[in-house]
C-alpha positions in Angstrom: -0.1 0.0 0.0 2.9 2.4 0.8 4.3 1.8 -2.7 0.9 2.3 -4.4 -0.2 5.5 -6.2 -1.6 8.3 -4.1 -5.1 7.9 -2.8 -8.0 9.6 -4.5 -8.4 13.3 -3.5 -4.7 13.7 -2.6 -4.3 17.4 -1.9 -1.7 19.2 -4.1 0.8 21.6 -2.5 -0.7 24.5 -4.3 -4.0 23.9 -2.7 -2.7 24.7 0.9 -5.6 27.1 1.5 -8.2 24.3 0.7 -9.0 23.1 4.3 -12.0 21.2 3.2 -10.0 19.1 0.7 -7.3 18.4 3.2 -9.8 17.3 5.9 -11.8 15.2 3.5 -8.6 13.4 2.3 -7.4 12.8 5.9 -10.7 11.5 7.2 -11.1 9.3 4.1 -7.6 7.9 4.4 -8.3 7.0 8.0 -11.6 5.3 7.1 -9.9 3.3 4.3 -6.8 2.2 6.3 -8.3 1.8 9.7 -11.9 2.4 10.4 -13.6 0.4 7.6 -11.5 -2.8 8.1 -12.1 -2.5 11.8 -15.9 -2.3 11.4 -15.8 -5.2 9.1 -13.8 -7.3 11.6 -16.2 -6.3 14.4 -19.2 -7.4 12.3 -17.8 -10.8 11.8 -16.2 -11.4 15.2 -18.0 -12.5 18.3 -15.1 -11.6 20.7 -14.3 -8.2 22.2 -10.6 -8.5 21.4 -8.8 -5.8 19.5 -9.7 -5.8 15.8 -6.0 -5.9 14.8 -3.1 -7.6 16.3 -0.1 -5.3 17.2 1.7 -6.1 13.9 -1.3 -5.4 11.7 -2.1 -2.3 13.7 1.5 -1.1 13.4 1.5 -1.7 9.6 -1.7 0.2 9.1 -0.5 3.1 11.2 2.6 3.2 9.0 0.5 3.4 5.9 -1.7 6.2 7.4 1.3 8.2 8.6 3.1 7.7 5.3 0.3 9.2 3.2 -0.4 11.9 5.6 3.1 13.1 5.7 3.2 13.0 1.8 0.0 15.1 1.7 1.3 17.8 4.1 4.9 18.0 2.7 6.0 21.6 2.2 3.1 23.2 4.3 3.0 21.0 7.4 1.9 23.6 9.8 -0.9 24.9 7.5 -2.1 21.3 7.0 -2.0 20.5 10.8 -3.9 23.7 11.6 -6.5 23.0 9.0 -7.0 19.3 9.9 -5.8 18.6 13.4 -8.8 19.1 15.7 -11.3 17.9 13.2 -9.3 14.7 12.5 -9.0 13.9 16.1 -12.8 14.2 16.4 -13.4 12.1 13.4 -11.0 9.3 14.6 -12.7 9.2 18.0 -16.2 8.9 16.4 -15.0 6.4 13.8 -13.4 3.9 16.2 -15.7 1.0 16.9 -16.6 -0.3 20.3 -13.9 -2.4 21.9 -11.1 -0.8 19.9 -9.7 1.5 22.6 -7.5 -1.0 24.3 -4.1 -0.2 25.9 -2.4 -2.3 23.2 -3.6 0.3 20.6 -1.9 3.1 22.5 1.2 1.1 23.3 2.0 0.7 19.6 1.7 4.5 19.0 3.8 5.2 22.0 6.5 2.8 20.9 6.6 4.3 17.4 6.9 7.8 18.9 9.7 6.7 21.2 11.5 5.2 18.2 11.1 8.3 16.1 12.2 10.6 18.9 15.1 8.4 19.7 14.4 8.8 23.4 16.8 6.0 24.2 19.6 7.2 21.9 22.2 9.7 22.9 22.3 11.1 19.3 18.6 11.8 18.7 17.8 13.0 15.1 14.0 13.3 15.7 13.9 16.6 13.6 14.1 14.5 10.5 10.8 12.8 11.4 9.0 15.9 12.7 5.9 15.4 10.3 5.5 11.8 11.2 5.8 12.6 15.0 3.1 15.3 14.6 0.7 12.9 13.0 1.4 10.3 15.7 0.8 12.9 18.4 -2.7 13.6 16.9 -3.5 9.9 16.7 -2.3 9.2 20.3 -4.5 12.0 21.6 -7.5 10.6 19.6 -7.4 7.4 21.5 -9.1 8.2 24.8 -7.1 5.5 26.7 -3.9 7.5 25.9 -4.8 9.9 28.6 -4.7 7.2 31.2 -1.4 5.7 30.1 1.7 7.0 31.9 3.9 6.1 28.9 1.7 8.1 26.6 1.8 11.1 28.9 5.5 11.0 29.4 6.3 10.9 25.7 4.2 14.0 25.1 6.0 15.8 28.0 9.3 14.8 26.5 8.3 16.4 23.1 7.1 19.5 25.0 10.4 19.9 26.8 12.2 19.6 23.4 10.0 22.4 21.9 10.5 24.6 25.0 14.2 24.1 24.9 14.2 25.4 21.4 12.1 28.4 22.3 14.6 29.4 25.0 17.2 29.7 22.3 14.9 31.1 19.5 11.8 32.6 20.8 9.8 32.2 17.6 11.2 29.5 15.2 10.1 29.8 11.6 7.1 28.1 10.1 9.1 25.2 8.6 11.2 24.4 11.7 10.7 20.9 13.0 10.0 22.3 16.5 7.1 24.3 15.0 5.6 21.3 13.3 5.6 19.2 16.5 4.6 22.2 18.6 1.5 22.8 16.7 0.5 19.1 16.9 1.2 19.2 20.7 -0.9 22.3 21.1 -3.8 20.7 19.4 -3.4 17.6 21.6 -2.9 19.6 24.9 -5.5 22.4 24.6 -8.2 20.2 26.2 -5.8 17.8 28.0 -5.9 17.6 31.8 -2.2 18.6 32.0 -2.8 21.7 29.7 -2.0 24.1 32.6 1.7 23.2 33.1 4.2 25.7 32.1 5.7 23.7 29.2 2.3 22.9 27.8 1.2 26.6 28.1 4.3 27.8 26.4 3.8 25.3 23.5 0.1 26.5 23.2 1.3 30.1 23.1 3.8 29.3 20.4 1.4 27.4 18.3 -1.3 30.1 18.6 1.1 32.9 17.5 2.5 30.8 14.7 -1.0 30.0 13.4 -2.0 33.7 13.6 1.1 34.5 11.4 0.2 31.8 9.0 -1.6 34.6 7.1 1.9 35.8 6.1 2.1 32.6 4.0 -1.2 33.6 2.3 -3.8 36.0 3.5 -6.4 33.6 2.3 -5.6 31.4 5.3 -7.0 34.0 7.7 -9.9 35.2 5.5 -12.4 32.4 6.3 -14.7 31.8 9.3 -13.3 28.3 10.0 -9.8 29.6 10.6 -11.1 32.6 12.6 -13.1 30.2 14.8 -10.1 27.9 15.3 -7.9 30.8 16.3 -10.5 32.1 18.7 -10.8 28.7 20.3 -7.0 28.3 20.6 -6.7 31.8 22.1 -9.4 31.2 24.7 -8.0 27.9 25.8 -4.4 29.2 25.9 -5.2 32.4 27.9 -7.3 30.5 30.4 -4.4 28.1 30.9 -1.9 31.0 31.1 -3.9 32.7 33.8 -4.3 29.5 35.7 -0.6 28.6 35.6 0.6 32.1 36.6 -1.7 32.1 39.6 -0.7 28.5 40.6 2.9 28.4 39.8 4.4 31.8 39.0 7.8 31.5 37.2 9.7 34.7 36.2 11.8 33.0 33.7 8.7 31.4 32.0 6.9 34.8 32.0 9.9 36.4 30.4 9.9 33.8 27.7 6.2 34.4 27.1 7.0 38.1 26.7 9.8 37.4 24.3 7.7 35.1 22.2 4.9 37.6 21.9 7.4 40.3 20.8 9.1 38.1 18.3 5.7 37.3 16.6 5.0 41.0 16.3 8.5 41.8 14.9 8.2 39.0 12.3 4.9 40.5 11.1 6.5 43.9 10.8 9.5 42.5 9.0 7.1 40.9 6.4 5.6 44.4 5.5 9.0 46.2 5.6 10.8 43.8 3.4 8.4 43.6 0.5 7.4 46.6 -1.6 4.1 45.0 -2.6 3.2 43.9 0.9 4.0 47.3 2.3 1.9 49.2 -0.3 -1.0 46.7 0.3 -0.7 47.7 4.0 -0.8 51.4 3.1 -3.9 50.8 0.8 -5.6 48.9 3.6 -4.9 51.7 6.2 -6.0 54.4 3.7 -9.4 52.5 3.4 -10.0 53.1 7.2 -8.0 56.1 8.2 -9.2 59.7 7.5 -7.4 60.9 4.3 -6.0 64.0 6.1 -3.7 61.7 8.1 -1.6 60.9 5.1 0.6 63.6 3.6 1.0 63.8 -0.2 4.5 62.1 -0.2 2.9 59.0 1.4 -0.1 59.0 -0.8 2.2 59.2 -3.9 4.4 56.4 -2.7 1.4 54.1 -2.1 0.1 54.9 -5.5 3.4 54.0 -7.2 3.9 50.7 -9.0 4.8 47.8 -6.7 8.3 46.3 -7.0 8.6 42.9 -8.7 9.7 41.0 -5.5 7.6 38.0 -6.1 5.0 38.9 -3.4 1.4 39.0 -4.4 -0.7 42.0 -3.5 -2.9 41.2 -0.4 -6.6 41.7 -0.4 -7.5 44.8 1.8 -10.3 43.0 3.7 -8.1 40.0 4.4 -5.2 42.1 5.4 -7.3 44.1 7.8 -8.8 41.0 9.3 -5.2 39.7 9.9 -4.1 42.9 11.6 -7.2 42.8 13.8 -6.5 39.2 14.8 -2.9 39.8 15.5 -3.6 43.0 17.6 -6.3 41.3 19.6 -4.2 38.1 20.2 -1.1 40.1 21.3 -3.0 42.6 23.4 -5.1 39.9 25.2 -2.0 37.9 25.9 -0.1 40.9 27.3 -3.1 41.7 29.4 -3.0 38.3 31.0 0.7 38.6 31.6 0.5 42.0 33.2 -2.7 41.7 35.3 -0.9 39.6 37.9 2.0 42.1 38.1 0.3 45.4 38.6 3.2 46.7 40.7 5.9 45.5 38.4 7.0 48.5 36.2 9.2 46.2 34.1 6.2 44.1 33.0 4.3 47.3 32.1 7.2 48.5 30.1 7.7 45.3 28.2 4.1 45.1 27.3 4.0 48.7 26.1 7.2 48.2 24.0 5.6 45.2 22.3 2.1 46.7 21.8 3.4 50.0 20.6 4.9 48.4 17.6 1.3 47.6 16.5 0.1 51.1 17.2 -0.5 51.7 13.5 -3.2 49.0 13.7 -4.8 49.8 17.0 -7.4 52.6 16.2 -8.8 50.8 13.2 -8.3 47.0 13.9 -9.0 46.6 17.6 -12.0 46.5 19.9 -12.9 49.0 22.5 -11.7 46.6 25.2 -8.2 46.4 23.6 -8.1 50.2 23.2 -8.9 50.5 26.9 -6.0 48.1 27.7 -3.6 50.3 25.8 -4.8 53.4 27.7 -4.4 51.6 31.0 -1.0 50.3 30.0 0.1 53.8 29.0 -0.9 55.2 32.4 1.0 52.5 34.1 4.0 53.3 32.0 3.8 57.0 33.0 3.6 55.9 36.7 6.8 54.0 36.0 8.5 57.0 34.6 7.7 59.0 37.7 9.1 56.2 39.8 12.3 55.4 37.8 12.5 58.0 35.0 16.0 57.4 33.6 15.8 53.6 33.0 12.3 53.7 31.6 12.8 56.7 29.3 16.1 55.3 28.1 14.4 52.0 27.1 11.6 53.9 25.3 14.0 55.9 23.3 16.1 52.9 22.3 12.9 51.0 21.2 12.3 53.5 18.4 15.8 54.5 17.5 17.0 50.9 16.8 15.1 50.6 13.5 17.8 48.6 11.8 17.5 45.8 14.4 13.7 45.7 13.7 14.2 45.6 10.0 16.7 42.7 10.3 13.7 40.4 10.9 13.2 39.4 7.3 10.5 36.8 7.2 11.8 35.0 4.2 10.3 31.7 5.4 6.8 33.0 5.1 7.2 34.2 1.7 7.8 37.8 2.5 10.2 38.4 -0.3 13.9 39.0 -0.8 14.3 42.0 1.4 14.8 44.2 -1.7 12.4 46.9 -0.7 14.1 49.7 1.2 11.3 51.9 2.7 12.5 55.5 3.5 12.2 56.2 7.2 9.8 59.1 6.6 7.5 56.7 4.7 7.5 53.9 7.3 4.1 54.3 8.8 4.7 51.4 11.2 7.6 53.2 12.8 5.9 56.5 12.5 3.0 55.5 14.7 5.3 54.0 17.3 7.4 57.2 17.4 4.3 59.2 17.9 2.9 57.2 20.8 6.4 57.4 22.5 6.8 61.0 21.7 3.4 61.9 23.2 4.3 60.1 26.5 7.6 62.0 26.4 5.7 65.3 26.0 3.4 64.5 28.9 6.4 63.7 31.0 8.6 66.6 29.9 8.9 67.9 33.3 10.5 64.7 34.5 12.7 64.7 31.5 14.0 68.1 32.1 14.6 68.0 35.8 15.3 64.4 36.6 16.7 62.9 33.3 18.3 65.8 31.5 21.0 63.5 30.3 18.5 61.9 28.0 17.6 65.2 26.4 19.7 64.6 23.3 18.0 61.2 22.8 14.6 62.8 23.1 15.4 65.5 20.5 16.8 62.8 18.2 13.5 61.0 18.6 11.5 64.1 17.6 13.8 64.8 14.7 12.7 61.4 13.2 9.2 62.7 12.9 10.1 65.8 10.8 8.4 65.8 7.4 7.1 62.3 8.0 4.4 61.0 5.6 2.2 60.4 8.6 0.7 63.9 9.3 0.1 63.5 13.1 3.8 62.7 13.6 5.0 65.6 11.4 2.8 68.0 13.2 3.9 66.7 16.6 7.6 67.1 15.6 7.2 70.8 14.4 5.0 71.6 17.5 7.4 70.1 20.0 10.6 71.7 18.4 8.8 75.1 18.1 7.9 74.9 21.8 11.5 74.1 22.7 12.8 77.0 20.7 10.3 79.5 22.1 9.8 78.4 25.7 12.6 76.2 26.8 15.7 78.1 25.8 17.0 78.1 29.4 16.8 74.3 29.5 17.6 73.3 25.9 20.2 75.2 23.9 18.9 76.4 20.5 22.2 75.3 19.1 21.1 71.7 19.7 18.0 72.2 17.6 18.4 74.9 15.0 21.2 73.4 12.8 19.5 70.1 12.1 16.0 71.5 12.1 16.9 74.1 9.5 19.1 71.8 7.4 16.3 69.2 7.2 13.7 71.9 6.3 15.8 73.3 3.5 16.6 69.9 2.1 12.9 68.9 2.1 11.8 72.0 0.4 10.1 72.1 -2.1 9.5 68.4 -2.6 8.3 67.5 1.0 8.0 70.8 2.6 5.3 73.3 1.4 5.7 77.1 1.1 3.6 77.5 4.2 5.6 75.1 6.1 9.0 76.6 5.2 7.7 80.1 5.9 6.4 79.0 9.3 9.5 77.0 10.2 11.9 79.8 9.2 9.8 82.1 11.3 10.1 80.0 14.4 13.8 79.3 13.9 14.9 82.8 13.2 12.6 84.3 15.8 14.4 82.2 18.4 17.8 83.0 17.0 17.0 86.8 17.0 15.8 86.6 20.5 18.9 84.8 21.7 21.1 87.2 19.7 19.5 90.2 21.3 20.5 88.8 24.7 24.1 88.5 23.7 26.0 91.7 23.3 28.5 92.2 20.6 32.1 92.1 21.9 33.6 95.0 19.9 31.3 96.3 17.1 28.8 98.0 19.4 26.3 98.1 16.5 28.5 100.4 14.3 27.7 100.2 10.6 30.7 99.3 8.6 31.8 96.6 6.2 34.2 94.4 8.2 36.7 92.3 6.3 35.7 89.3 8.6 32.2 88.6 9.4 33.2 86.6 12.6 35.2 89.3 14.2 33.6 90.6 17.4 30.5 88.5 17.2 29.1 86.3 19.9 28.3 82.6 19.2 24.6 83.4 19.0 25.2 86.1 16.4 27.4 83.7 14.4 24.5 81.2 14.5 22.2 83.8 13.0 24.6 84.4 10.1 25.1 80.7 9.6 21.4 80.0 9.3 21.0 83.0 6.9 23.9 81.7 4.8 22.2 78.2 4.7 19.0 79.7 3.4 20.9 81.8 0.8 22.8 78.7 -0.4 19.5 76.8 -0.8 18.1 79.7 -2.8 21.0 79.6 -5.1 20.7 75.9 -5.6 17.1 76.2 -6.7 17.6 79.2 -8.9 20.6 77.7 -10.6 19.2 74.2 -11.0 18.7 72.8 -14.5 15.4 73.6 -16.1 12.5 71.6 -14.8 11.1 71.2 -18.3 11.9 67.9 -20.1 14.5 68.3 -22.8 13.2 67.6 -26.3 15.2 64.4 -26.6 13.8 63.0 -23.4 10.3 64.2 -24.2 10.5 62.2 -27.4 11.6 59.1 -25.6 8.8 59.4 -23.0 6.2 60.0 -25.7 7.4 57.0 -27.6 7.1 54.8 -24.5 3.7 56.1 -23.7 2.2 55.8 -27.1 1.2 52.5 -28.8 4.1 50.9 -30.7 2.0 50.9 -34.0 1.9 54.7 -34.2 5.5 56.0 -33.7 5.0 58.9 -36.0 2.0 60.3 -34.0 4.1 60.0 -30.8 7.0 62.1 -32.2 4.6 64.8 -33.5 2.9 64.9 -30.1 6.2 65.3 -28.3 7.3 68.1 -30.7 4.1 70.0 -30.3 3.8 69.6 -26.6 4.8 72.9 -24.8 7.5 72.7 -22.1 6.4 73.0 -18.5 7.3 76.0 -16.5 10.3 75.8 -14.2 8.7 75.3 -10.7 12.1 74.9 -9.1 12.8 78.6 -9.9 9.5 79.6 -8.5 10.3 77.8 -5.3 13.7 79.5 -5.1 12.2 82.9 -5.5 9.6 82.2 -2.8 12.4 81.2 -0.4 14.4 84.3 -1.4 11.5 86.4 -0.5 11.6 84.8 3.0 15.3 85.5 3.2 14.8 89.3 2.4 12.1 89.5 5.1 14.4 87.9 7.5 17.1 90.4 6.7 14.6 93.3 7.3 13.5 91.8 10.7 17.1 90.9 11.9 18.9 92.5 14.8 20.2 96.0 14.1 23.7 95.1 15.2 23.8 92.3 12.5 22.4 94.2 9.7 25.7 94.8 7.8 26.8 91.1 8.1 23.3 89.8 7.0 23.4 92.2 4.1 26.8 90.8 3.0 25.3 87.3 2.9 22.6 88.6 0.6 25.3 90.2 -1.6 27.0 86.8 -1.8 23.6 85.3 -3.0 23.3 87.9 -5.7 26.9 87.4 -6.7 26.3 83.7 -7.1 23.2 84.2 -9.2 24.6 87.0 -11.3 25.3 84.8 -14.3 21.6 84.0 -14.6 20.0 87.3 -15.8 16.4 86.2 -15.1 17.3 85.2 -11.5 19.3 88.3 -10.6 16.5 90.5 -12.0 13.9 88.8 -10.0 16.0 88.8 -6.8 16.6 92.5 -7.2 13.0 93.2 -7.6 12.0 91.2 -4.6 14.7 92.9 -2.5 13.5 96.4 -3.5 9.8 95.4 -2.6 10.8 93.9 0.7 12.9 96.9 2.0 10.3 99.4 0.7 7.5 98.1 2.9 7.0 97.7 6.7 10.7 98.5 7.5 12.0 100.5 10.5 13.1 103.9 9.5 16.6 103.4 10.8 17.1 100.2 8.9 15.3 101.6 5.8 17.8 104.4 5.4 20.8 102.1 5.5 19.1 99.5 3.2 18.2 102.1 0.7 21.8 103.3 0.4 22.9 99.7 0.2 20.4 98.9 -2.6 21.7 101.8 -4.6 25.2 100.2 -4.5 23.7 96.8 -5.5 21.9 98.4 -8.5 25.3 99.7 -9.5 27.0 96.4 -9.1 24.3 94.4 -10.9 22.8 96.8 -13.5 19.8 96.0 -15.5 19.9 94.1 -18.8 20.2 97.3 -20.9 23.4 98.3 -19.2 25.1 94.9 -19.3 27.5 95.9 -22.0 28.6 99.1 -20.3 29.5 97.2 -17.2 31.4 94.4 -18.7 34.7 96.3 -18.2 34.0 97.3 -14.6 35.4 95.5 -11.5 34.0 92.1 -10.9 31.0 92.1 -8.5 31.9 91.5 -4.9 35.5 92.6 -5.4 35.2 94.7 -2.2 34.1 91.8 -0.2 
């Protein structure tokens, strides 16, 4: 029989989502190999002896296990999850009266001991993991197995082997032999009398979390009612057993392992989305379907709308993906709730639970129940109490949790089909990290008093965390970062040096403009930055200049550090203006326009494409417009600057004009903007000096009509 062709209805590997076919095959195989012959024997036998002798029973078990392992090859855990519990029920109902004798169990136990190699010093049981898993299900299906000491001991031995693996690797991958055996043990132990021992509970937790993440193999696995019900039953049984064993036999090491396993499950899920362009964009589409549209900035919307990378990962269905996120969050949150309920005074437990659950913050508002939201609120309050009790250790751990992004990204779930890790998601577009940074940042904001007065050594880490939110694609985080930095610059100058904030804040803002920073944003940000700089500069007196107006050969002579920071910031703005104004034309060159038109048009009509490209007018240079807008801000900043720095700031403007002098359109626009700016809303004392200065500039940079006359004059800026 083992050498015969496959039985009818043999499930193919590509049908791993067809649970009904797998169950029908398994039950039919059992009936053909064991149940039907047994019933025939019972009908013709007048005795109550076992319907098979040990040799015949052993042979038929071998046949059943052989074809079952062949059917589940390549997707063992999926198969066991789909079939396990129902197959046990079918075997129990199909066994005829008088068949549940100890001899039947002894054969199964002996085979398990042989496969495990319990009596061998060099056990290689991992090679037979699939066979062991099927034998575990069969042993549990025989009611007398629960009364046999040998049967119980062999299951305990397998459980210890799985737990030993979990201590070394908190979340073995889906094809690991320990995973295959662990899922079978979980199915067998969920309703067993010894289901509340620590090894049994840890195996149940591992199997539950691994089955939840089976959706990463295919989201179809979690999109049906049968799978949802199976997971719900597994979760309820496991969490009841977990609460029972914690109350009866608390073990700090086992609780820590439970925390580690839960976090590893979450990190694996995040790695799946982060390492596949198609999967991550599917996640963005799913979140866009439930989040208000104003929470996503244009840069993130454009990224989500872009074509997915060819990484071999299929695009997930939105409904199935949301259902998976809901199941994952609910399972993780309820498990953490059980783990922390008995440790209300333990700040470390609250911190561990928060660190794990905050990684799923992106899914909380839309994919969890009111009860789970309430748990997160309670957990946050407990964490804030922990910050009050021991601020530096807790805050330091919080900051590290969101700064070590590379460690999180290293969890590439290649074994669940998540791709090749070829998708590098920019940090500002990583909504998973963004939501986690925001929830940590809000806690930091509420406990800013503790941070300033009791953990000031961590202020640099706090500011670094806020910087990660600048110009993020997730609008709430971007708004939080600007609001927090603005508050620091305007109200916390005596606690936080503006020199720790301004350089990076300004540089990032200028770099992101105009692609990811709008005109309103750059105007508002420059206003906040230079307002703080001007105020700080006014508090610092000049060492030697005394506010005298004269062109100094060195800008830095006699200036305080705050005044030099003002000039540095203005120079950075001028440099960015020059980059934008002198950038290549934004319009597409004719040759590239032809290429794009040819690629966009049908290949059968090349002549029409060429004509269309030639006739299409070139687009205006938006980069130049952005540069001129920023230059207008720079001129306003000059006009509002400190009186004692007016000369030095004007020299930076002259350097800008000198840099752009070769581009006639740019220099003309800059001169016009400068004249308009100094002519309106300017202090009388400054206006007089600026007017005289502008006359000199008009001489240095004459209008287009006087270009030829000025060619033989001294080069612009020679006096500087």
